[in-house]
C-alpha positions in Angstrom: -66.3 2.3 157.8 -64.5 4.6 160.2 -61.9 2.0 160.9 -61.2 1.7 157.2 -60.8 5.4 156.9 -58.5 5.6 159.9 -56.4 2.7 158.5 -56.2 4.3 155.1 -55.3 7.7 156.6 -52.6 6.1 158.7 -51.3 4.2 155.7 -51.1 7.4 153.6 -49.5 9.3 156.5 -46.8 6.6 156.7 -46.1 6.7 153.0 -45.9 10.5 153.0 -43.5 10.4 156.0 -41.3 7.8 154.4 -41.2 9.9 151.1 -40.2 13.0 153.1 -37.5 11.2 155.0 -36.1 9.5 151.9 -36.1 12.8 149.9 -34.3 14.6 152.7 -31.6 12.0 153.1 -28.2 13.2 152.2 -26.2 11.3 149.6 -23.1 9.4 150.6 -19.8 11.2 150.0 -19.1 8.8 147.1 -22.4 9.5 145.4 -22.0 13.3 146.0 -18.6 13.2 144.4 -19.9 11.1 141.5 -22.7 13.6 140.8 -20.9 16.9 141.5 -17.4 16.1 140.1 -17.6 13.3 137.7 -20.4 14.9 135.7 -17.9 17.7 134.9 -16.3 15.2 132.4 -19.2 16.2 130.1 -17.5 19.7 129.9 -13.9 18.5 129.4 -14.1 19.3 125.6 -15.8 22.6 126.1 -15.2 25.1 123.3 -13.7 24.6 119.9 -12.9 20.9 120.4 -16.5 20.1 121.1 -18.0 22.5 118.6 -15.8 21.3 115.7 -16.4 17.7 116.6 -20.2 18.2 116.5 -20.1 20.3 113.3 -18.2 17.5 111.5 -20.7 14.9 112.4 -24.3 14.5 111.4 -26.7 16.6 113.5 -29.1 14.4 115.4 -31.6 14.6 118.3 -33.4 11.8 120.2 -37.0 11.3 119.1 -39.0 10.0 122.0 -41.8 8.6 119.8 -39.4 6.6 117.6 -37.0 5.8 120.5 -34.0 6.6 118.4 -31.7 9.4 117.1 -33.0 11.2 114.0 -31.5 13.8 111.7 -32.0 17.4 112.8 -30.6 20.9 112.3 -27.3 21.7 114.0 -29.1 24.3 116.1 -31.6 21.7 117.4 -28.8 19.1 118.0 -26.8 21.7 120.1 -29.9 22.7 121.9 -30.6 19.0 122.7 -27.1 18.6 124.2 -27.6 21.8 126.3 -30.9 20.4 127.6 -29.1 17.2 128.6 -26.5 19.3 130.4 -29.2 21.2 132.2 -30.7 17.9 133.4 -27.3 16.9 134.8 -27.0 20.3 136.4 -30.4 19.8 138.1 -29.2 16.6 139.7 -26.3 18.6 141.2 -28.6 21.3 142.4 -30.9 18.7 144.0 -28.2 17.5 146.4 -28.8 18.8 149.9 -25.9 21.1 150.7 -24.2 20.8 154.1 -20.9 22.0 155.6 -19.1 18.9 154.3 -20.1 19.1 150.6 -20.8 22.9 150.3 -17.5 23.8 148.6 -17.7 20.9 146.2 -21.3 21.6 145.2 -20.7 25.3 144.8 -17.7 24.8 142.5 -19.7 22.3 140.4 -22.7 24.6 140.2 -20.5 27.5 139.2 -18.8 25.4 136.4 -22.1 24.1 135.1 -24.0 27.4 135.2 -21.2 29.2 133.4 -20.8 26.4 130.7 -24.5 26.2 130.0 -24.9 30.0 129.8 -21.9 30.3 127.4 -23.1 27.3 125.3 -26.4 29.0 124.8 -24.7 32.3 124.0 -22.0 30.8 121.8 -22.8 27.3 120.6 -26.3 28.1 119.3 -25.3 31.0 117.1 -22.4 28.9 115.6 -24.8 26.1 115.0 -27.2 28.5 113.2 -24.3 29.7 111.0 -23.7 26.1 110.0 -27.4 25.5 109.3 -27.5 28.7 107.2 -24.5 27.4 105.2 -22.1 30.3 106.3 -18.6 30.1 104.9 -16.1 27.9 106.8 -14.1 31.0 107.5 -17.1 32.7 109.1 -17.7 29.7 111.3 -14.0 29.3 112.2 -13.9 33.0 113.3 -17.0 32.6 115.4 -15.5 29.5 117.1 -12.1 31.3 117.7 -14.0 34.3 119.1 -15.9 32.1 121.4 -12.8 30.4 122.7 -11.1 33.7 123.2 -13.9 35.0 125.3 -14.6 31.9 127.4 -11.5 29.5 127.6 -9.6 31.1 130.5 -12.8 31.4 132.6 -13.9 27.8 132.0 -10.4 26.5 132.6 -10.3 28.4 136.0 -13.7 27.1 137.0 -12.8 23.5 136.0 -9.4 23.7 137.8 -11.2 25.0 140.9 -13.7 22.1 140.9 -10.9 19.6 140.4 -8.9 21.0 143.4 -12.0 21.0 145.6 -12.8 17.5 144.4 -9.3 16.3 145.2 -9.7 17.6 148.8 -13.1 16.0 149.1 -11.8 12.7 147.8 -8.8 12.8 150.2 -11.1 13.7 153.2 -13.5 10.8 152.5 -10.9 8.2 151.3 -12.7 7.9 148.0 -10.8 5.8 145.4 -10.6 8.3 142.5 -7.9 10.0 140.5 -8.5 13.6 139.8 -7.0 15.0 136.5 -6.3 18.7 136.4 
């Protein structure tokens, strides 16, 4: 009986150690680049382009029980998209930071945290206006005001990330084209 307990304990210890080692392993430069920089493509239409596109299509969210997209309010559809961005942001935050990737990760985190916060502050009230059948003029004004208050900052953060990503790609000989 004691031998079985010792064997089981040793087995559990090995599994725990391997999980710790695996979770602490740094990602390759390619995978770090993919996660930190390429996910920013999700933000390339930030602002009026994205808002108008979403408001012109049917509002939908994914229903886990039905395993399909179902009709929803615009508010819930925008909130669903923000939740998906937060999930992507978490994958960036989960990457172990080191001297090599620190600047790339910080620029990516800066962009994502800003975009998510501004979407919560701006996209959701605009979606609510649409759900409440506000006039097109009222919605257009809210979108224009949102762009005026966020566009230069988001552009600066996006450009910074692209510049840092280009340096990272060059340093690690990663085959990628960076568009600024």
